[in-house]
N, C-alpha and C positions, 0 to 999 in steps of 0.2 A: 504493500500500500504506500509506503513512504517513497519507494522508487517511482511509482506512478505519479504520486503527488509532485515530486520535484521535477519530473519530466513534463507533466501535462498541466498541472495547476488548475484542474477543472473543479467546479463546485462540488461534484461528487467525491473527488479525491480529498479535498479539504474536509468534507463532512466525515468521510470514512476514517481518516487519521485522527481527527478530533475526537470521534467516538471512542477510538482505540485508546487514545491518551487518557481519556476520562475513566475508562474501565480498568486501567492498570496503574501500578505503582512502581517506584524504584527506577532501575535503569530502563525498563521497557517504556514507562511513561516518559522519562526524560528524553529518550531517543525520539519518541513520537512528537513531543512538544518542540524539540530541536528541528525536526523535519518541517514542522509547521512554521516555525520562526524563519527558517531559511527560505521556504517557499513564499511566505508573505513578503520577505525582503526582496526576493526576485520579482515579485508581482508589484512592488511599489506600495504595498499596504503596510507602512512602517509602524503605525501604532499597534496593529495586530501582531506584527513581528515582535515588538517589544513585549507585549503581554505574553505571547507564547514562550519566548525565551526566558522570561522570569519564571514561568511555570516549570520550564525544564530545570532551572536551577533549584527550584523548590523540591522537585521530585528526586534529584540525585546530583551528586557533584562529580560523576564520572566524566562528563564532558563539559565541565564548568568553564574552562577556558574558551570553548566554542560559544557557549551561551553568552558570556560576557563580551567577547569580541564582536560577535554579530549584533548583540544588543547595542553596543557602542556605535556601530556603524548605522544602525537604524535610528538611534537617537540623533546622530549627526545629521542624517538626511531629513529628520523632522525639524531640525533647527534647535534642538535641545542640547546646546553645546556644553552647558555645565554638567548635565547628566552624563554625557559622553565622556567628558574629561574625568569625572569621578571614576568611571569604569576603567578607563585606560591608565590612570595614574597608579603606579605601583603594580601594574599588571605582571611584569616579569618577575617581581618578587613573589607574588602569589602563585604564579605558574611558571617556574623557572625552566621547565622543559617543553613549554608549548611551542608549536610550530609558528604561532602568531607573534612570538617575542620580537622577531626581526621586522614585522610589519606594523606593530603598535606605534613606534615612534612616528612613522609617516602619517598614520591616521590622527594621532594626537596633535601633530604639527598642524594638520588641516583644521582640527577643531580650534586650536589656539589662534590660528589665523582668522578664523571666522569670528572669534571673540575680540579681534583687533589687538592681539597680543603677539606680534611677530618676534619680539625679543625672547619671550618664553618658548616660542616655537623653535627659534634658533638654538636655544640652550638644549632643548629636547633632542634635536638632531645631532648636535655636537657631542652629546653624551652617548649617542648610539652609533659610533663610528663603525661598528661591526656590520652595519647595514649599508655602508656607503656604496657598495657595488650594485645595489638594487636600483632599478629604474624609477620605482616609486619614490625612493628616498631622494634621488637626484632631482626629480620633478618638484618634490617638496622643498628642497634647497632653493631651487629657482624661484618658487613662489614666495618663499621667505625673503629672498634678496629683493624681489620686486616690491614686497610690502614694506621693506626697510628703505625703500627709495634708492636702491643701487641698480639702476636700469642696465648698466653695462654688464655687471656681474650676472644679473638675471638673464639677460639675453644670451650671454655665452653659455650659461647652464642650460637654457632651453635649447639652444643650438646643439649642444652635446647630446641631450636626450633624444632629440629628433634624429640625429645622424647615427648614434650608437645603438638605438633600439627602434629601427624604422618600421617594424611590423607591429608595434605595440600600441595600445590605447594611449599610453603616456606620450608616445611620439606625436600622436594626433593632437593631444592637448597642448604639448609644447609648441607645435607648429602654429596652432591657433593663437597662442600667446605672442609668438614672434610677429605674426601678422598684425595683431592688435597693437603691439608696441611700435609697429613700423620698422622692425628690425630684420625683416625677411632678407633684405639685401646683404646681410652679413653672412648668409650661407654662401660658401665658396662653390666654385664649379665642381670641385672634387666631392663636396658634400652632396650636391644634387645628383651627381652621377652615382655615388654610393647608395643613396636612398632609392633612386630609380632602379638600379640593378637589383637591389634586395627585393623590391616589389615585383619586378619582372620574374625573378627566380621563384617567387611564391605564387606566380600566376595571377597576380593582382594587376592585370594589364591596364585597366583604365587609370588607376592611380599612378602606375609607372609612367604611362604616357604623359600625364600631367607634369611629372617631375622632369622628364626629358624635354618637354616643350618649354618649361621654365628655363631649363639649361640653355636651350637653343636661342632664347631671347636675350641672353646676356650680352651686353655690349663689349665686355672684356675678353670674349672668346675669339680665338682665331678661326679661320675658315674650316680647318680640319676638325676642330672640336665641335663647331656648329653642325657640320655635316654628320658627324658621329651621333650627335643628339637627335637630329631629325630622322636619321635612318633607324635609330633605336625606337623612336616614337612610332615610326611606320611599322616596325616589327610588332609592336603592341596592337596596332590597328589590324594587322593581318590576323592575329589571334582573335581579335574581336569581330572579325569578318566584315570590316568596314574599309579596308584598303582597296583602292581601285588601281587598275593598270596605269592610268594616266598619272595618278599621284605617285606611284612607284617610279615611273619613268622620269618624273620631274625632280626626284631626289638628287641632291648634289653628289658629285663624284670625286670630291676632294678627299685625298687620303686613301691608301690602299685598302684598309680594313672596311671603311664605309662603302667604298666602291664595290668591293667584293660582296659585302652583305646586301647591297642594293640589287646586285645580280641574282643573289640567292632568293631574295623576296620576289623578284620577277619570275624566277623559276617556280616558286611555290604557287604563284598566281596561275602560271601556265598549267601546273599539275592540277590545280583546283578545277580548271575548265577542261581537263583531260586532253591537253594539247601536247602529245608526246614529241612532236617535231620541235616545238618551241622549248620544251624541257631540255632536249639534247643540245639545242643551239646555245642555251644559257650555260650548260655545263661546259661546252666547248669554249665558250667565251671565258669562263672562269679558269679553265685549264690553260688557255693561252696567256691570260693576263695575270692571274694570281695562283700559280700552281702549288704554292705552299700555304694558301689561306685555309684556315679551319672552316670557312664558309663553303669551300669546295667540298670538304668532307661531308658537311651537312647536306649539300645539294646532291652528292653522289648517293648518300644513304636514302634520301627521299626519292630520288629517281629509281634506285634499285627496288624500293618498295612498290612504286607505281608499276614498274615493269613486272614485278612478281605477281601483282594482282591481275594484271592484264595478260599474264602467261607469256610474255615475251622474255623467256628465260635466258636466251642468249644475251640480250641487252642487260638483263638483271645481273647475270654473272659478270659481265664487263664492269658494270658500275660498282658492284660489291668488291670484286677483286682489286679494282683500281684504288678504292678507298683503303682496303686493308694494306696494300703495298705502299701507298704514298703516305698514309697517316696511321702508322702502327700504334701510336699512343692515343688515338682518338677514343672517346667513350663508345663509339660505334664499331671499333675495329674488330672485336671478338665476334659480335653478331654478324657483321658483314663478311668476315672470313668464313664463318660457318655456313652462311647462306650461299656463298660462292661454291663451297664444297658440296653442299646438299643438292643444289640445282645442277651441278656437274654430274652428280650421281643420277639424278632424275633424267638427265639428257643422255645417259648412257656413256658418259666420258669417265669410265671407271678408274683408269690409271690416274687421271687428273684428280678425281675425287679422293682416291686413296692418299695421294700426296698432300692434298689440302687437309684431310682428316688427321694425318700424322702431324702436320704443322699445327693444327688446332690444339691437339693434345699437348704438344711441346710448348707452344707459345702462350696458350691461354688455359693453364691447368685448372684454374678456379672459376672460369666462366661457366655460366649455366648451360650454354650450348655444348660444352665439351662432353657432357653426359651422352648426348646424341652422337657426337663424333666417335666416341669410344664404341658405342653399339654398332654403328653403321660401318666402322672400320672392321669390326669383327665379322659383320655380314659379308663384306668383300673378301675377307679371308676365306670364308666358306665358299662363296659362289664364284668368285673370279680367280682368286689366288690358289684355291684348292689346298688350303692349309687348315684343315679343321682343328688340329691340335692347338694352333696359335689362336684360332677363334675361341676355343674353349677357355684358354688362359685369359683372353680379354673379357669374355663373359663373366668369368669368376671374379676378375678384378672389379668389374662394374657392380656385381652383386655385393661384393665385400664393402665397397665404399659408398654405394647408393642403395642401401638395403631395400627400401620401399618405393623407389622411383619407378615410374612407368617402364623405363627401359631395363630396370632390374627384373621386372616381371617378364618382359619380352626375352631377356637373356636366359631366364630359367626355362622358358619354353624352348628356346633354341638348344640349350644343353640337353633337354629331354629328347628332342628330335635327333640330336647327334649321338645319343647314347653315351655322352660324356666320355669321349676318348681321353687318353692321357695328355696333359698339357705339354706344349713345347717347352724346351729348356731355355729358349731365347728370352731375355728379359723384355717385359712390356712396360712402357712408361705408365706411371701411376698418376692418376688425377688427384688433386687435393680436395679435401672435404672437411667440414667442421665436425665436431663431436659435442654432444650435450654434456655439460659438466654440472655437478651438484656439490654444494657445500653442505656437509652434514652438520656443521656447527651453527644451526639456526636456533636462536634463543626462543624458548617457549613461553616465557613469562614477562617479556619486555612490556612495559606499560604502553609504549607507542603501538605495539602490535595488538594489544588488547583494546586500545582505543580505536584502532583501525577497524576491528571487528564490529564495535558499536556503531561506527560511522556508516558501515555498509548497511547495518540494520536500520539506520536512520535515513537511508537513501542519499547519503552525502559522500558517495564514492569519489567525488572530485578532490577530496582532501586525503584520501587513503595513500596515494603515492608519497605525499609529503610526510605523513606519519611514518611510513616504512623507511623512507630515506633518512629519517632522524635517528634510526637505530644504527649504532656503529657497525661498520663492515657489511652493510646490507647490499652493497653494489652487486655482489655475486649471487645473492639469493632473493633479493627483494621482489622481483617480478614473479618468481615462482610462488612466494608466500602470498602475494596479492591475488594471484589466480586461485590459489587454494582457498583463500578467504571468500572470494566471490562464489566459488563452487559450493562451499559449505552452506551458503544461503540460497542455493538453487539458481544463482545468476549464471546460467550455463554459457550464454553467448559472450558475456563480458569476461568470464573466466577463460573461455577459449581464446578470445582475442589477445588477452594478456599473456597466456601461456605460449601462444605462437611467437610472441616477441621474446619470451624468456628462453624458449628452446627452438631457435630458428633452424637447427640442423636435425630435428627429430626424424625427418624422413630418411636420414642417413643412418639411423641407429637401429639395431635389433631391439626387439621388445624387452629383452633382459637388461638393456642399458639404462632404462628409465623406470622409476617406480610405477607399478601398474595403476595406482590411483591417479598419478599425474598423466599417464596415457589417457585415462578416462576423462580427464579435463580437456585434453587435446581432441579427443574423439568421444564426445558425450552421446548419450542415448536417451534424451528426454522424449516423451511421447512414444516410447518404444512399443507399448502394447498396441497403440493405434497404428504405428508403422507396420507391425507384424500383421495385424488384422487386415489392413487395406492392401498390403503387399500380397497376402494370400488370396484375397478376393480378386486381385488383378493379375495374379500369376507373375509376381515380380520378386526379385531378390531383395529382401528387406535391407541387407547391407548396402546394396546399390542405392536404395531410396535414402537411407541415412547419409550416405556419402554425398549424394546430390544436395540434400538439405544443408549439410555442412558447408558445401561450396557456395550454394546460392545465398544463404542468409546467416550462416554460422549459428543456426538454431535461435535466431531472434524472431519471435512470432510477429513482432510489430514492424518488421523491416519493410520499407517502401523505397524502391530504387528510383534513380533519376529517370528511368524509362517507364515509371509508373507500374512496376510489377510489385505484387503484394505478398507478404507473409512468408512462411517457412520455405515454400517451394517456388516463391517469386512468380506468381501467376498474374498475367495481364488480366484486367477486368473482363475483356472480351472472351478470353479463354475460360476464365472462371464461370462466366455466365453460361457459356456453351456446355461446359461439363456439368453444371448444376441442372440444366435442362435435361441432359441425358440421364442424370441420376434421379430425375423426377422430383427434384427439390423445389423447382419453381424459381421465380425471379429472386435474385440476390443483389445486394449493394456491394460496391467495391470494398467498403470497410469490413463487411462480413468475411472477406478473404483473410483478415487478420486473426480470425478464429483458428487456432492451430489444428483442431480436429477436422473442421470443414476443409481447411487448406490441404491437409494430407489426403483427405478423401478425394477431393477434386484433382489434386496434383498427381496422385498415383494413377488415376484414370487417364489423365492426359499423357503421362509417361508411357503407359501401356499402348496407347494409340500410336505414339511416335515409334515405339519399338516395333509394333506390327507393320507400320508403314515401311520400315527399313529392315524387314526380314529378321527381326529380333536380334539385331547386331548392336550391342551397346555403344560401340565407337561411333557409328553413324547417328544413333538416336541421341546420344549426349551432345554431339556437335550440333544437331538440329535443335535441341532444347535450348542451347545457348545462342545460336546464330540464325536459326530458322531453317525450315525444311527445304526451301528453294535453293538456298546457298549450298546445302549439303548435296543436293541433287546435282548442282553445277560442279561442285568439287569432285563428285564421283565421276562425272563425265570427263574430267581432266586426266583420268587414268590412261592405261591400265596400271594397277598397283600389284606388286608381288605379294602383298599381304596387308592386313590391317595396320601393322606397324608403319608401313610406307604411306598408307592413307593418312594416318594421324600426323606423321611428320610433315606431310604435304599440305596440311591445313594452312592457308595463307594468313589467317588472323592469329596473331600470337595469343590473344586472350582466349580464343576458342580452343586452340591447341593445348594451352596450359590447363584449361578447364577440363577437357576430356582426360588428359593425363592425370590430373589431380584426383578426379572422382574414381578412376580405376585404381589409383594408389590407395585412396581412402578406403575403398571396399576391402582391399586385401588387409589393411591394418585392422579394420573392424573385425574381420574374421579371425585374425591372429589374436586380437585382444580377448575375444570371447573364448577362444581355445585356451588362452593363458588363464583366464578367470576360472574356467571349468577345471583346469589342472590344479589350480591353487585350492579350489573348494574340495577336490578329491583328496589332496594331500592333507588338508586341515581335518577332514572327517576321519582319515586313516590314522592320524596321529592322536590317538585317544589319550596317550600319557602326557602329552605336552601341556604346559600351563596355559590357562586362558589368555588369548591375545586381545589386546586393545585395538580399537579401530585406528586406522592410519591418522595420525594427528594432523590438524590443520597446519601447524608450524613445522 
């Protein structure tokens, strides 16, 4: 209820948590009142926030620092500065281990400024030098300097906040004050470039364009710097789909980098209108004039992708190979090199493909594409080089290092087909992979961890990472503990997301390498009885259904995608309505698809239909579930393929290809986990003399 309240803040959610708070006492009541106080604060209902937070303090002192700090913020926003100051004064003495200790001086300084007491605010900040690196602290310093009538100092501090923290709310506030003070001109050209580039990298293109255009208007810039700023602004416009051909043509050509980027923009516009001749003309122009420019690398990768999608594989190979050869340090080099090799294989140039696969393994051992290179090199050992023993060695290396990857599954199938002959004695290059690591020294009774548990119960997960980070030496295990905490409260999708970050190399690990309970967080089974029932009704593998749900929504029943797909199995409303009619349910609304039981019922029916359409072949059906049936039919026509492994690798959309591979991987892991669970249960029942075992602890 608290999680729903914080997320939605609907009248029903407020009423439900209020009723709960009134029915309970102690920590349970305190958590509920805190959730209400936080939600009221977010809603701008500050008086109700104050009342709820006072009730939380009266119920229990377990989260008293939260109650006091949030109440002080609400009082400040109400204009009750004296009340806020009372709560904040001496806060660190009362709560010496609170995560808010570093933030309190900033808020207290704001309160004192509102009371027209900048001298006291200055003393508060001076006494809290440990917070000096925080952007909020530095913004407060600037505000104090302004209140003390030190405009030059204030402006310089505002400038620093704006430039040093360009993506923050504090930066926006600092920029507004610079404008109000008439000091925006003190921003240097380097400042505007720094801010613009930071916004661009964060995909905040409209804001980045504003900074670049401000930079281009500066009278103190030379022609080359002006050209760079204008071209950068045009790149933002391209992302915003508002750059025209004439605008790009009119861009200045002063400076090699700007001139090269201008050509790259024109190339992208040509690609957008599917003009392959113009694309190649622009690349030829870049090659002739700027053969070392990184914009040539960008243009080659984009052109290669265009030719891949249009099935002009010869041109795609040329583009990708040229990029990899001329720009080996490019971020695109590994992917381009792999695609040149793979398309050579598809075109039947097996010797060239073998050489490129060998280079891929040697030059890019940690690149994700190298998994594919190792597998397909082994396939060439089988089919073209007639060295099955060497193929076996490669397959075994792949299985060892990428235990649950799609191509490890394919390698096991090939080993079975080959009868596992003796491996060759020649060494095979080994690819690099990560391994999951665990720190067994996780404290079980740290107050910050206990507080984190209460915060999850109060729906205030936003503060949980800070509480865990406050525990000494938590860097190595903090994310694992956070995931376990969420899982203990049934927050499966949040626990899953966090555990993915905590154990990014899990797919490379055998089941024995990670505690089984942590595997269950990575691969949860909520709604399992419904999945089993609906899978049986539609003649589906329940592990395949669970794997699809994990990939589509991470088991978040409230998920709504940018494409307007709803719920666990991410059904479009049109699909949901059609399946509901076929099920005899009648008309349904889009919001009803957020009901997990209904979503699974309709989603499994839909998956069954797609499987039937594609001859009960999961690889085709999963690709169609993600990208649409028509695309899969089109991709099938691009064959022939020697097997489903070749079809999957040939899917031109990276997202869809990864989607298919991940679900097939997930299915295998789910099967192994259930087998491991059964084995553990059998062992536990057989060991009748063993002492009773406690459940796996959260910490």
